[in-house]
N, C-alpha and C positions, 0 to 999 in steps of 0.2 A: 593242690586244692582239688580234691576229688568231687566231681559233680555227676551223680547218677542220672540216668535217663528220667525225664519228667513224665509223670503219669497224669492224664487228664481225668477229672472227676467223672464218675459214672453216676448219673442222676436219674431217678424216677420222679414222677410228678403225681401229687394227690389231686383229687377232684377240685380242691380249693386252690390249686396252683402253688402248693408249697413243695419246694424241692426236698427230696429224700436221698441221702447218700447210700449207695450200694456198698461202698468201701467200709463205712462205719455203721451201717444199719441204724441210722439216726437222721432226724430232721435237721435242716440247716438253721432254722429258727423256729420260734414258738408257733405252734398251730393255733394258739389262742389269739395272739396278735404280735407278730414279730417286731413291728415298729414300736409298739408300746413297751415291749420287753427291753429293747435297746435303750429307750429313753429312761426307763426305771432303773435298770441294772447298771448300765455303763455311764450314761450322761449324768444322772442324778447322784450316784454314789461316788463319782470322781469329781463332783462339784464343778462341772465344766462351764456351766453358764456364768457363774460368778467369776471363775478364774479367767475365762476369756475376756470378760468385760473389764477386768482390772489390769490387763496387760499394758505395759509402759511403752513409750516410743521405741521403735526398732525392736520390739519384743517378738520373740519366737515362742511357740508352744509346741512341744513334741510329744506325740502319742504313739505307743507301740501296741500292736494287737497280735494275738495268736489266733490265726484262722480267718483269712479274708473272706472266704466263701463267696457269696453274691455281692459283697461290698455294702451290705445293709448298715453295718456299724459305721463305716467310713462315710456313707452318704448322709446318715443322720448327724454325724459330727460336723460334716461340711455345711449342712443347712444351719445348724446352731452357730457355727463359726461366723457365717455371714450375717446372722441375726444379732449377734452379741459382741463380737470382737471388733476393736477399732480398725479402721481402714489401713492403718500403717503396719499392723501386725501380720505375721506369717505363720501358717500352720505346717508342721511337718508330721505326716502320718505314715508310720511304718507298719507293714503288715506281712505276715508269713502265711504261705499257703502251699501245702505239700501236693494237693490235688486241685489245681486251678480249674474253674469252670470254663467250658468252651464258650465262645462268644454267643452262640445260639442260646445256651442255657442261661448265661448271664442276662441276655436280653429278655428272656421269658420270665426270669425271677423278678426283674424290675417292673414288669407289667402290673404286679400286685400293689404297687405303691405310687399312685398318681401324684401324691403330694411331693414326691422326690423326683419328678420327671426331669426338671432342668438339671439337677445334679447328676442323675443317672445317665442322661444323654452325654454330658461332658465326659463322664468316666468311660462310657462305651466308645466314644470317638477317640479316646486316647489309651484304650486298653492295650497293654504291651504284648509283644510276641510271647507265645507260650514256649519259652526256652528257660532252662534252669538258671537260677541265680538271681542277681540283683537287677532291678529295673527302676529307673527314676522317671517319674511322670510329673510334669508341671502343669497344673490346672488353674482355671479361672484367672487368667492373665498373671500367673506367677504368685498368687496369694496362697496357694496350697501346693505343697510338694508331697507327692505320694511315692513312697519307696516300697515296691513290692518285691518280696523274696519268694520266688517259686522254688520250693524244695522244703526239706525238713527244717522245722524251726530250731531244733537243737544243733543243726549244722550251721544255720544262718546267724543265730544270735552272737556267737563268738567272732563273726566277721564285722560286727559293728563297734565303732570306736567309742571309748568311754571317757574321752577328755571332757573338760568342764563344759564346753559349749555344746556337747553332744549328748548330754544326759536326757533321759526320758522323764517327762513330767507326769504322765498318767499311763497306766497299763489297762488294756481291755483284755482280760483273760477269757477268751472265747474258745472256739474249737469245740469238738464234740465231747460229750460227757466223759469223765475219767474212766468209767466202766467200759465205754466203747472205744476209747482212744488212750489207753494206758501208756503208750510209748511217748506221748507228748508230756503228760503230767508227771515229770520226773524231777528229782532233786536238782539236776543240772539246769532245768528251766528256771527255778527259783533263784539259783545262784547267779545265773546270767542276768536275771532281772535286777538283783541287788547290785551287781557290777555296773549296770547301766543306769542306776537310779541315784538321786540326790536326796537330801534330807526332807524335801517337801513332796517327793514323789508319792502318788497314790495309786491304788489298783482297785478293780472291781471285777467280780466274776459271778456267773449265774449259779455256780455250784458251792456247796458248803461241805463237801466230802472231807472226812477227817484227815486223810492223807494229804490233801491239798492244803488244809489249814496248818497242819504240823510242818509241812515242807516250807511254806511261806514264813512261818514263825522262826524256824531254824535258820533261814537265810537272812533274818533280821527285820522282817515285816511285822508290824502290829496288825492283828486280824480281828475284825468285828463281824458280827452276824446281824442279818436283818431278815424280814419276811421275804420269801422268794416271790417270783412273778408267776401268775397262773397256777399251774399244777405243782410247781416246785415249792416245797415247804420252806426252805431257807436259801439264802445266798450269803456271800461274804465280801467284805471290802476292807480297806485299811490304807496304811501308809508305811513307808520305810522308817522304822524306829531306830535302827542301829546301823550306821555306815561302817563297813569294814574295809580294810586295805586290800587292794587287788594289785598284784604285780604284773607288769606287762610281759608278754611272752617274747617280745622283740623290742627291748628298750632302745636299741640303736636306731629304730625306725619310728620312735615316738614323735608326736606332732609338735611343731614349734609354738611358742607363745604368740598369741595374736597381737596385732598392732591396732591402735586406736586412731592413728593419723591416716590421712587420706591423700598422699601424694606419692606417686611411683614413677620411676624411670624404667623404661623398657628398652633394651638394646636389641635392635633388629626389627626390620619392617617387612619380614616375610610372613608366611602363614602363622608360624609359631608366635612371633612377636605381636602381630596385628590382632590375633585372636585373644591373647591374654590382655592386651591393651583395651580391647573392646569389652571384655567381661569385667575388668576393673572399672572402666568408665561407667558401665551399666550399674555397677554396685555403688556408684557415687564418688569414685576416686578421681582425682585430677591426674592425668597421665601425660608424661613427656616421652615420646618415642625418638630414639636416636638411630639414624640409618646412615651407614657408611657411603652408600651410593647416592646418586642424584634422584633416584626414584625408588618406589617400593617394589617388592616381589621380583628381585633380579636373579635369584637362583631357581631352584625347582618350583618355587611358588609362582614363577612367571610362565609356566607352560600354558599352551592354548587350552588344554583340557586335561582334567585329572579324573580318574575313575573313583567312584564312591561305592564301596561294598564291604560287607563283613568278611571275616576270615573263617573258613570252614576247615576244621581238622577232624581226623577220625575219632578222637577221644574227647573232643570239646575241652581241650587243654587250657592252661592259663592264658596263653596268647589269644585263643579264640574268645575266651570270656572277656579279656581286656578290650579286644577290638570290637566286640559286640557292644560294650558300653560306650566305646568311642564312637561307633557308628550311630548309636541312638543319640548321643550328645550332639553330633554333627547335624543330624536330621532336625533336632529341636531348634537349632539356630538357623539352618539354611532354608528349610521349607517355607517359613513365612517370607523370607527375602525373595525366594523364587516366585512365590505366589504374587508378590507385589511388584515383580519385575525389577528388583533392585540388584540382582546378580544374574549372570548368564549361566544356563545349564538346563539339565533335565533329570529329575529324580523320579521317573516313572518306570524304571526298570533297567537292569543290566544283565547281559548274558555272559556266563562263564563257560567257555568251550572245554570239553574234556579231551584235550590234545595229547595228554601223556597218560601212560598206564598207571603211574604212581598217583597222579591227581584223580583219576577215575576211581581207583580203589579207595582212596581216602574219602571221597564223597560217598561212595556206596556204604562204607563202614560207618560214616557219620549218620546216614539215614537210619541204619540199623541200631547203632549204639546210643545215639543222642535223641533220635526221634524228631527230626527237623520238621516243623509245621509248614504247610503250604503257603501261609501268609509270609513266611520268611524266605523260602526257596522252593521252586518247583522243578521237577525233572521233565525235560522236554524230549520229544522225538526229534529226528533229523528234520522232518517237515515243519514241526512247530518252531524249531530253532531258526530255520531259514525265514519263516514268517516274521518272527520277532526282529531278526537282524535286518531283513529287507533284501536278502540276496543269498546266493549259494554259500554254504559252509561245508567244511570237510568232515565234521563230526557233530553229533548232538551235544547238548549242553544243559546247563542249569539256568534258571531265570530267577533273579532276585527282584521282586516287585518294588522294593523301596530303594534299590540301588540306582546308579546312573552316572552322570558326569556333571562337573561344574567347571567353569573357567576360574582358576585360582586367582588371577589378578583382580577379577571383579569382586571376589570374596574379600581380598585384602583391602581394596578400596572402600568397600562397604564398611568394614570394621573400622578403618581409620577415619571415617568421616564423622564419627561421634563427636559432639560438641565438647566433651570433656577431654579430648585428645589433641595434643599439639605434636606435630611431626617435624623434626629438624633433620634435614637431609645434609649429605656430605659431612657427616660428623662421625669420624672413625674414633672409637674409644681407645685411648692410649693407656688409661689407668683408672682404677676405682679403689676407694678406700673408705673405711668407716670413719665418720666424723660427727661428733656431737649428737649421737643417737640416730644418725642417718647415714646416707652414703653420698660421697663426693665423687663425681665422674668427670674425668678430664678428656677433652677431645681437642687436640691442637691448641688453639688459643682461647677455648671456651671451657667453662666449668658449670656443671649442672649438679643440683642437689635435690635429694628426695629421701623420704623415710624408708622407702623400699626400692630395691633394684632387682629387676628380672632380666636375666641374660638369655637371649634367644637368638643367637648369632649363626646357628647352623654349623656346617662342617669346615668352612674355610678359615675361620679365625682360630688357628691352632694355638696361638699364644693365650687367648682367653680360656679356651677349653682346657689347656694344660694347667693353667693357674687354678681353675675350678675343679681339677681332678676328674674331668669327663673323658672317658675312653671313646671318643668320637672318631670314626674313620670316614673320610670322604670317599664316596664311590661315584665315579663319573657316569652320567647317563646322557645319551644323545637321542633325541626324538626327531621324527621326520614329519614335516608339515606338508600337507597335500591340499592343493587348490581344488575347487569344485570340478574343473574340467580335466583333472588328472585321475578322477574316479569314474569307473564304468557305471556305478550305481551308488546311491547315497545310503550310508548307514542310518538305520532307524533307531538305533540305541547304541550305547557303549557296550563293549565286550572285552573280556580278558581271554587270553590264550597263553602262549608262552610269554607274551608281553601284554600290551593292551592296544586297542584301537577305539577311537571315540570321535563322534561328529563334533563340529564346532560351529561358530557363527558363519552365516552367509554361505552355507554349503561346504565349508572347509572341513578338514579332518586332521587328526594327529595319530601317529602310530609309533610304537617303540616299546620300551626304551632299551638301549644297550646297557650292559653292566660291565664297566671297564675299571677294574682296580688292579694296580694302583696308578693308572694313567691319569696325569693331572693336566694334560694339554687342553687348551680351551678352543682349539680350532675344529670346526666341523670337518668330518672326513667322509669320503665316498664309501669307505669300508663300513662305517657306522650306518649310513643310509642303506647300503646293500644288505646288511644284517637285519635291519628293521623291515625292509621290503620282503626279504625272504621269509621272515617270520610271519608277516601278514599274509603272504601268498599261501603258506602252509595251512593257515586257518580259513582264509577267505580267498579261494583260488581264482575267482574272476573279478575281484573287486578293483584291482589296479592294473594299469598297463603303462608304466612309467619307469624310467631309468633313474639310477642313483644320482646321475649328473644333472637331472632336471628338477630336483626337489630342494626345498629349504629345510630348515630345522633350527634347533638350539641345543646347547649343552648346559647341563647343570650338574651340581655335585650334591648327592644325597648324603645327609649325616646319618651314618649307621652305627649300631652298637653291637657288642659281642653277643648279647642274648636276644637281639631283634625286637626289643621293646624300647620305647623312648625313655629319656631321663627327665624326670619331672619332680619339682618340689624344692624344699629348703636345703641350703648348703650347710653341712656340718662345720663347726669350728675345727680346723685340722689339728690344732694343738690338743684340744680336749679329746678328740677322737683317738689320737695317739696315746694320750695319757690314760683315758678311761677304758679303752678296749685293746688297741693293737699292742700295747706294751704289757698287757696282762695275759694270763693264761686264758686260752679259749675254752677250757673245759669246766669252768665254774658253773654252778646252777644259775639259771638266767636271773633270778631275783637278786643275785649278788651284784649285778652290774647296774650302775646309775643310768638314768634316762639320757638320751642324746642332748647335746648342747649345740645350738646353731649360731651362725653369724646372723644376728638379728636383721630380718628384712631382706636377706639375700636369697633369691630363688633362681632356678634355671628351668627352661623348657627347650629341650634339644633332643637330637637323636631320633627324629620322627621318620627318617628314612623314606621309603617309597609309599608309606601309608599315612603320610601326614594329614591328609584330608579326613582320615578316620581317627585321629588322635589329638589334634591340636586343641579342639574345643573342650574335650574332656580334661586335657592338661590345664587349660585356662581356668575351668571351673574348679579344679582341684586346688590350684594356687590361690584363687580368690577365697575358697573355703578356709585354707590354712591362714591366710593373712587376716581374715576377719574372725577366726575362731568359730566358724560355723561347722555343722556336721559334715562329715566326709561325703563325697559324691560317688564313692565306690567302696567295695569291701576292703577290709584291712589287708587281705592277702594281695589284692591287686594294687592297692596304694603302695605297699611295700615292694612289690615286684618292679615298680618303675622309680623307686626312690634313688636319689643321686648317690647315696653311700652304699648301695647294695653290693657293688663289685668288690670293694675293699673289705666289707664285712663278711662276704661269702668266703673270701680267701682266708681271712683270719679264723672264722668259725670252723673251717675245714682243716685248719692247722698248716696251711700253705703260705701264710704271711711271714715274711722274714723281717725280723726287727734288727736294724743295723746297730752295731756297737760303736763306741767311740773310736776304736782302733781301725774300723773299716774306712 
């Protein structure tokens, strides 16, 4: 997944406060009256007022736009939505922007439209980081989901899912005029529009250029013309008249059929299980959580403190993009809880010390090749680093303003207190099987039944992991606990070095963690504490004056995967997978393979490793979207990158999968 460096819009301003693009030599909206142009071209010719008002219970309406610009189209749609749509309906607005406005330019553009002040303020307060790719923003207490793709629209559109629940209802074909922006107005644009549309999908655009009309018609759209707005002589609008088949480029990662029932069983009460239980409960599901131990968060989810921060790589690779989305999903959930005092932690900044040459070079290349904005990360001097941390450090570092630390057990408890969740402790799952359209789960002398089953057991239940085909490897990690009087000074924020160190409650702190594989012993060792203290001393030379024999700590086993990404999503029917793919030639054209078949209602959330706090909530949102048939919460390439079937499919597609014969 290639993601080029993001370029910020270069804007000039007219005396009337209308933004003018230097890149495209054109105005962002009509100099006559931008707001009236939006209403006339896009709202009226997509019949949005009537369509909004007629939405049925649990209804969604999905709009896609080419060219977010100042957000004027979005703000006008949002205002109309609240004026006409039923309270129970939700709007999903997707927009693409190759050259996003800086926050300052966005704010200035909004000054021209006082009638949209409330809507524009909400947008500015939630404007995403100016980093390439997909950003989900939930606005107005969840009634509107805004998905912004920062980058080329022709690269972004193929990343959107075209399953039935993800189709677009209306297109706003904006962006700069075809004569000024020919790279956007291409046949591939209209083909992607057709792929993502259904039989009732409409479109509207300010232009009536012949190439645009012919391109839309060739892709299957019926095109009508009307009088243009202001100085424009004509505009065009229409609907999809001819649906054509589109084959998936990865049928083995196709999405499962949604469920209409609302009872789920979740196995595991750590971060992975608690987060998916919470997101299901929020969506209206009744959830039963089965936990083997007598309390929740007994493994890595039970640490005193966990660091929360994105992953920076030199080339902003797939893992960086995945964990940026995970980071944003975590912040969406945790920040309100922190604000209300419902969990323990601090997400007002984290420092990453440049303790290795490799890490330092990687960050330097990322600033050059990716263009990391200061709202995302700042480079600090040694003095600035020491001021942030609160004491002497050995090297300068980076500051992530939205990073920090949280107490994982408090997060797990907050998730599990939802009234739609029942937690059953000391329930070790012995077996599960499909039964009457649902799942029967056996634990000792008890049986639980639900239409959906989500297994989130971490690394230690090798029996369940093997049965589900999950290549999970447990990696032992020992952290060291420090009392307030064992520290020469108190950390002012969390920081990462070769490990991590973070403050905790009542002046306490935690540092670590060891990486011990394949050691499976559960006893704390002085060697482990010595390794942690030595690591901390290298980064924070005067912080501690304590011996390994004087400290406490805990051991946990992280569930890791071969490609360092979690395993999330529906579980394929193993017999179908074998018959449809693995026993067939791997060299056929993709369209010749059928779409994947799944064990209905069976999902996993596992392999979150040391970055669970940056992945479990995105995982939970993804599972809920699949169960309900809602639009994906991430690009297709990232959804597929964490799919449970990816390992066996990769081996097969590369020609390395060995099919056993009956004689073997």
